[in-house]
VMD Tcl script that draws the C-alpha trace (Angstrom):
set ca {
  {127.29 75.71 103.11}
  {127.96 73.90 106.36}
  {128.30 70.53 104.62}
  {131.24 68.80 102.99}
  {131.90 70.97 99.94}
  {134.24 68.35 98.48}
  {131.43 65.80 98.20}
  {130.31 64.86 94.72}
  {127.23 66.82 93.72}
  {125.23 63.63 93.22}
  {125.45 63.08 97.01}
  {124.09 66.54 97.78}
  {120.54 66.33 99.16}
  {117.96 68.50 100.89}
  {115.50 66.06 102.48}
  {113.64 68.55 104.67}
  {113.43 71.08 101.85}
  {112.07 68.42 99.50}
  {109.43 67.48 102.05}
  {108.53 71.14 102.63}
  {108.28 71.74 98.87}
  {105.79 68.88 98.58}
  {103.67 70.39 101.33}
  {103.92 73.83 99.71}
  {102.65 72.46 96.39}
  {99.76 70.74 98.17}
  {98.58 74.02 99.69}
  {99.84 76.82 97.42}
  {99.47 76.85 93.62}
  {102.99 76.58 92.22}
  {104.44 75.98 95.66}
  {105.42 79.64 96.09}
  {103.82 83.07 96.05}
  {106.03 84.32 93.23}
  {106.67 82.28 90.09}
  {110.32 83.34 90.03}
  {110.73 81.62 93.42}
  {109.27 78.32 92.19}
  {111.21 75.10 92.61}
  {111.13 74.69 88.81}
  {113.71 77.51 88.76}
  {116.21 75.25 90.54}
  {117.74 71.86 89.82}
  {115.50 68.92 90.65}
  {115.31 68.25 94.40}
  {117.71 71.13 95.07}
  {115.31 73.99 95.82}
  {116.12 75.12 99.38}
  {113.22 76.17 101.60}
  {114.50 79.03 103.73}
  {114.39 79.06 107.50}
  {115.90 82.50 108.13}
  {118.44 85.02 106.94}
  {120.87 87.55 108.34}
  {122.99 89.93 106.34}
  {124.10 88.29 103.10}
  {123.43 84.74 104.34}
  {120.37 82.51 104.53}
  {119.81 79.11 106.15}
  {117.51 76.43 104.80}
  {115.36 74.03 106.82}
  {118.06 71.37 106.42}
  {120.51 73.56 108.32}
  {122.66 74.53 105.33}
  {123.99 78.08 105.06}
  {124.28 79.94 101.77}
  {125.67 83.21 100.51}
  {122.57 84.66 98.85}
  {122.35 86.78 95.72}
  {119.30 88.44 94.22}
  {117.84 88.48 97.72}
  {114.05 88.59 97.70}
  {114.02 89.15 93.92}
  {116.30 92.18 94.38}
  {114.24 93.64 97.22}
  {116.71 93.09 100.07}
  {119.61 95.30 99.07}
  {120.91 96.20 102.54}
  {120.96 92.60 103.78}
  {118.47 90.56 105.78}
  {117.33 91.88 109.17}
  {119.23 95.14 108.69}
  {119.35 96.67 112.18}
  {118.44 100.21 111.17}
  {115.43 99.03 109.20}
  {114.20 96.50 111.73}
  {114.49 99.04 114.55}
  {112.43 101.56 112.58}
  {109.80 98.89 112.04}
  {109.77 97.87 115.72}
  {109.16 101.45 116.81}
  {105.97 101.58 114.77}
  {104.64 98.13 115.66}
  {103.83 99.20 119.21}
  {102.01 102.30 117.93}
  {99.51 100.59 115.63}
  {99.84 99.91 111.92}
  {96.59 100.95 110.22}
  {93.98 103.58 111.09}
  {90.71 105.01 109.78}
  {92.53 108.23 108.80}
  {96.03 108.90 107.46}
  {98.88 108.55 109.91}
  {101.45 111.29 110.35}
  {103.94 108.61 109.19}
  {102.41 108.88 105.71}
  {103.35 112.56 105.61}
  {106.88 111.89 106.79}
  {107.31 109.05 104.28}
  {106.08 111.21 101.40}
  {108.40 114.03 102.39}
  {111.35 111.66 102.64}
  {110.57 110.01 99.29}
  {110.16 113.30 97.39}
  {113.37 114.63 98.92}
  {115.16 111.49 97.70}
  {113.52 111.55 94.25}
  {113.30 115.32 93.61}
  {112.18 114.89 89.98}
  {108.76 113.76 91.32}
  {106.20 116.20 92.75}
  {103.70 113.83 94.37}
  {103.78 110.22 95.53}
  {101.32 107.53 96.51}
  {102.34 104.34 98.28}
  {101.13 100.77 97.75}
  {102.28 97.26 98.66}
  {103.55 95.81 95.35}
  {104.95 96.86 92.03}
  {102.11 95.52 89.91}
  {99.56 97.82 91.54}
  {101.84 100.82 91.05}
  {102.52 100.19 87.36}
  {98.85 99.48 86.65}
  {97.92 102.71 88.42}
  {100.37 104.54 86.16}
  {98.74 103.01 83.09}
  {95.25 103.91 84.30}
  {96.34 107.45 85.06}
  {97.92 107.82 81.61}
  {94.77 106.56 79.92}
  {92.63 108.95 81.93}
  {94.88 111.93 81.23}
  {95.16 111.31 77.50}
  {91.78 109.73 76.77}
  {93.63 107.08 74.77}
  {93.23 103.30 75.05}
  {96.59 101.77 74.06}
  {99.61 101.00 76.21}
  {103.04 100.75 74.57}
  {105.50 98.73 76.62}
  {109.12 97.83 76.01}
  {109.24 94.32 74.56}
  {112.79 93.72 75.80}
  {111.94 94.00 79.48}
  {110.68 90.85 81.18}
  {108.02 91.99 83.63}
  {105.79 94.95 84.42}
  {102.68 93.73 86.22}
  {100.51 90.75 87.10}
  {97.55 92.61 85.59}
  {95.90 91.80 82.28}
  {97.37 94.65 80.21}
  {100.83 93.07 80.61}
  {100.37 89.36 81.38}
  {98.23 89.02 78.26}
  {101.39 89.64 76.22}
  {103.24 86.67 77.77}
  {102.91 82.94 77.11}
  {100.90 82.73 80.36}
  {97.91 84.57 78.89}
  {95.23 82.06 79.91}
  {92.15 83.78 81.30}
  {92.83 87.14 79.68}
  {90.44 88.36 76.94}
  {92.00 89.02 73.55}
  {90.29 92.39 73.51}
  {92.36 93.44 76.50}
  {95.62 92.11 75.09}
  {94.92 93.86 71.79}
  {95.23 97.23 73.51}
  {98.88 96.59 74.42}
  {101.56 97.18 71.79}
  {105.33 96.90 72.10}
  {108.46 98.76 71.11}
  {112.14 97.67 71.18}
  {114.58 99.10 73.70}
  {117.13 101.53 72.33}
  {115.44 102.03 68.94}
  {113.88 105.49 68.69}
  {113.02 105.11 65.02}
  {110.99 101.95 65.67}
  {109.21 103.62 68.57}
  {108.31 106.65 66.49}
  {107.02 104.35 63.75}
  {104.78 102.68 66.32}
  {103.46 106.03 67.54}
  {102.73 107.12 63.99}
  {100.97 103.84 63.22}
  {98.75 104.28 66.28}
  {98.52 108.04 65.99}
  {96.57 109.56 68.91}
  {95.87 106.09 70.36}
  {98.87 105.47 72.64}
  {98.34 106.64 76.20}
  {101.84 105.91 77.48}
  {105.27 104.52 76.84}
  {106.31 102.34 79.77}
  {109.76 100.82 80.17}
  {112.57 100.12 82.57}
  {114.94 103.03 81.90}
  {117.90 100.64 82.08}
  {118.43 96.94 82.70}
  {121.29 94.63 81.78}
  {122.60 97.16 79.28}
  {123.13 100.88 79.56}
  {120.75 103.06 77.52}
  {122.33 104.21 74.25}
  {123.53 107.82 74.33}
  {120.57 110.16 73.97}
  {118.01 107.34 74.05}
  {116.06 108.30 77.18}
  {116.09 111.97 76.20}
  {114.86 110.93 72.75}
  {111.97 108.99 74.31}
  {111.13 112.06 76.36}
  {110.95 114.12 73.16}
  {108.86 111.49 71.34}
  {106.38 111.30 74.21}
  {106.03 115.07 74.27}
  {105.62 115.32 70.52}
  {103.01 112.57 70.31}
  {101.14 113.60 73.43}
  {101.63 110.42 75.46}
  {102.82 109.87 79.02}
  {106.36 108.63 79.65}
  {106.48 106.08 82.50}
  {109.71 104.74 84.00}
  {109.39 101.43 85.83}
  {112.10 101.92 88.47}
  {111.31 98.80 90.49}
  {114.85 97.54 89.90}
  {116.75 100.72 89.05}
  {115.31 102.64 92.00}
  {118.08 103.09 94.60}
  {120.39 100.58 92.86}
  {121.26 103.02 90.04}
  {121.20 106.05 92.32}
  {119.19 107.10 95.35}
  {116.79 108.77 92.90}
  {116.83 105.85 90.49}
  {117.83 105.86 86.85}
  {116.10 109.18 86.31}
  {118.45 110.69 88.89}
  {121.51 109.12 87.24}
  {120.70 109.90 83.62}
  {118.92 113.22 84.18}
  {115.78 112.45 82.19}
  {112.51 113.17 84.00}
  {109.54 110.90 83.26}
  {105.94 111.98 83.73}
  {105.34 109.06 86.09}
  {107.62 106.53 87.73}
  {107.15 103.48 89.92}
  {109.41 102.25 92.71}
  {109.49 99.15 94.91}
  {111.82 96.23 95.69}
  {114.83 97.89 97.36}
  {112.57 100.64 98.74}
  {111.51 98.48 101.71}
  {114.50 96.12 102.09}
  {112.06 93.21 102.07}
  {109.08 94.96 103.64}
  {106.08 95.42 101.38}
  {106.06 98.94 100.00}
  {105.94 100.41 96.50}
  {105.35 103.88 95.14}
  {103.83 105.70 92.21}
  {105.35 109.15 91.76}
  {105.23 111.89 89.18}
  {104.08 115.24 87.97}
  {101.50 116.99 90.14}
  {99.23 117.70 87.17}
  {98.87 113.98 86.51}
  {98.94 112.66 90.07}
  {96.30 115.10 91.28}
  {93.79 113.47 88.93}
  {93.63 110.76 91.55}
  {93.07 113.32 94.29}
  {90.41 115.78 95.43}
  {91.77 119.09 94.16}
  {90.98 119.10 90.46}
  {87.91 119.72 88.33}
  {88.09 116.76 85.91}
  {86.81 113.20 86.08}
  {88.15 111.37 89.12}
  {90.65 108.54 88.67}
  {90.45 105.64 91.13}
  {94.14 105.69 91.92}
  {95.73 103.22 94.34}
  {93.06 103.02 97.01}
  {94.54 100.20 99.08}
  {93.65 99.12 102.60}
  {97.23 98.27 103.52}
  {99.14 100.64 101.23}
  {100.19 102.95 104.05}
  {100.88 100.53 106.89}
  {103.10 102.49 109.21}
  {105.82 99.87 109.71}
  {106.40 99.45 105.97}
  {106.62 103.21 105.46}
  {109.03 103.40 108.38}
  {111.13 100.73 106.68}
  {111.17 102.76 103.46}
  {112.27 105.89 105.29}
  {115.06 103.99 107.04}
  {116.19 102.47 103.75}
  {116.35 105.83 101.98}
  {118.19 107.45 104.89}
  {120.70 104.58 104.96}
  {121.32 104.81 101.22}
  {121.96 108.54 101.34}
  {123.98 108.67 104.56}
  {126.09 105.54 104.03}
  {126.66 105.67 100.27}
  {124.97 102.32 99.70}
  {124.61 102.68 95.93}
  {128.37 103.20 95.59}
  {129.00 100.17 97.83}
  {126.72 98.00 95.68}
  {128.63 99.04 92.60}
  {132.00 98.35 94.20}
  {130.90 94.91 95.41}
  {129.40 94.08 92.03}
  {132.52 95.13 90.17}
  {134.67 92.94 92.42}
  {132.33 89.99 91.95}
  {132.04 90.43 88.17}
  {135.80 90.63 87.78}
  {136.34 87.53 89.88}
  {133.70 85.49 88.09}
  {134.98 86.50 84.66}
  {138.56 85.60 85.64}
  {137.42 82.25 87.05}
  {135.41 81.42 83.94}
  {138.29 82.41 81.67}
  {140.81 80.37 83.67}
  {138.65 77.27 83.22}
  {138.19 77.89 79.50}
  {134.50 78.85 79.66}
  {134.76 82.63 79.51}
  {132.60 82.66 76.39}
  {129.96 80.44 78.00}
  {129.52 81.72 81.56}
  {128.92 85.40 80.90}
  {128.31 88.10 83.51}
  {126.16 90.99 82.31}
  {124.57 94.14 83.62}
  {125.32 97.13 85.77}
  {127.58 96.24 88.70}
  {124.73 96.76 91.18}
  {122.43 94.46 89.20}
  {124.47 91.60 87.73}
  {122.98 88.61 86.00}
  {124.69 85.71 84.28}
  {124.09 83.83 81.05}
  {124.89 80.15 80.57}
  {125.64 79.41 76.93}
  {126.03 76.07 75.17}
  {128.61 74.85 72.63}
  {127.06 77.12 69.98}
  {126.91 80.18 72.19}
  {123.13 79.89 72.69}
  {121.36 80.31 76.05}
  {120.89 76.91 77.64}
  {118.62 75.84 80.49}
  {120.60 72.60 80.69}
  {123.88 74.39 81.31}
  {122.15 76.78 83.70}
  {121.02 73.74 85.67}
  {124.55 72.35 85.81}
  {125.89 75.73 86.95}
  {123.22 76.31 89.61}
  {123.68 72.79 90.95}
  {127.39 73.30 91.49}
  {126.83 76.71 93.09}
  {124.32 75.25 95.52}
  {126.72 72.44 96.43}
  {129.28 75.11 97.30}
  {126.89 77.11 99.46}
  {126.02 79.84 96.96}
  {122.35 80.54 96.28}
  {122.50 82.60 93.11}
  {119.69 82.76 90.56}
  {121.55 85.95 89.61}
  {124.63 87.76 90.86}
  {122.68 90.76 92.18}
  {124.60 91.90 95.25}
  {123.48 93.22 98.62}
  {125.42 95.70 100.71}
  {125.83 93.06 103.44}
  {128.34 91.04 101.41}
  {131.97 91.22 102.49}
  {135.30 90.34 100.90}
  {135.20 86.79 102.26}
  {131.76 86.23 100.71}
  {132.98 87.44 97.32}
  {136.14 85.34 97.54}
  {134.18 82.21 98.44}
  {131.68 82.82 95.63}
  {134.47 83.15 93.08}
  {136.09 79.93 94.32}
  {132.77 78.07 93.96}
  {132.24 79.57 90.50}
  {135.68 78.31 89.48}
  {134.74 74.79 90.62}
  {131.45 75.03 88.72}
  {133.27 76.22 85.62}
  {135.62 73.24 85.75}
  {132.60 70.94 85.49}
  {131.09 73.21 82.82}
  {134.26 72.70 80.75}
  {133.93 68.93 81.08}
  {130.34 69.10 79.86}
  {131.32 71.28 76.90}
  {134.14 68.92 75.98}
  {131.74 65.99 76.09}
  {129.08 67.91 74.19}
  {126.44 66.95 76.76}
  {125.66 68.47 80.19}
  {123.09 65.76 81.03}
  {125.34 63.68 83.31}
  {125.70 66.68 85.62}
  {122.04 67.76 85.80}
  {120.75 65.33 88.41}
  {117.28 65.41 86.86}
  {115.15 67.68 84.70}
  {116.56 71.06 83.66}
  {115.37 74.31 85.17}
  {112.58 76.03 83.24}
  {111.74 79.57 82.17}
  {109.10 81.33 84.26}
  {106.94 82.35 81.32}
  {105.82 79.24 79.48}
  {102.40 78.13 78.29}
  {102.45 74.60 79.69}
  {103.64 73.34 83.07}
}
mol new
graphics top color blue
foreach p $ca { graphics top sphere $p radius 0.5 }
foreach p [lrange $ca 0 end-1] q [lrange $ca 1 end] { graphics top cylinder $p $q radius 0.2 }
display resetview
């Protein structure tokens, strides 16, 4: 950041951001529109409020510049204000954004999406991932006539809607009867999943999971799920909000060659603009249309789901990925970053405590204590030192806008953070380096 990086972290302050956070909390529940962006996710008084961003950098209201990772909760994968995307959006803004009938842009966007994700036969667009995954669940229930949803217990988030949120510690306001219709299965364990399907024989409408996350799927696992779903008559749903584009242009299904019945996309699809998608087999998707003889499914009928500028952004993103090899670039950048961070942690004697995990295009890090257990206290210490060095990194998820200098600077800052981490481990107490309360998990019952 454009401040003295040699200053002791206790002198680091964000007065304008602190003031803005207070105003945000006074007007917006939680002080942000996404819980994962809350100031409780950052060290006390060190939650930057962003002024603007360009490429891989953002500036806060105090004038500090940061190299940003995990941009927009993984949604900005090309970099902020990407010229090709913003130009596509500008072209549509002067032509109107929402009409009483479908725009020709909707046709072009559908054609582009289905050409990019050829395993899908139809697509419907929306504005956020929660609506798309809930539509997939509703469609599966309608198609099968079954009430239960089976979701992967090892994946952190699927939807803001009751069928999922009722399974988290933040279940206030959700009837137990609704939560009781959701059951869970472990990732990578076909035997446990089959046992679940046998236990709830002819009751499970769908299996929904992220096809891959911080670990690669075990050999044959996704194909085994496909076979289980077919044998037990349930719908297989891939949540590709994160894996879409980052794993391959066609998502994880394109990389691993296993075709789900339904899949949902978002995040990277719009490079920060609001667009998501539900895609899948024509036989299922058409139940939400006008060309079938069964009961109609109310499927993603959204006022703003097909705003022309967001669809234009999605088309520009997909074209950029395919033409410029963005997925390969994300992997190359991630591999360089992961290697540098691991070397820095090892050189400071904390290689077993600051641990980089995940596919190169979707890196996260774990902060472990003296006993090798995940620690919010050590995460706070680590984040605080990163912020002081001008690195805003709730994860190490890369964007294509990063360059070699950004990676080199990040690794240098990580090394400095790891030196302090080593001191805390040697003293058996990270508290002196926290600067206040520790960061907190998103899903918790009490504030």
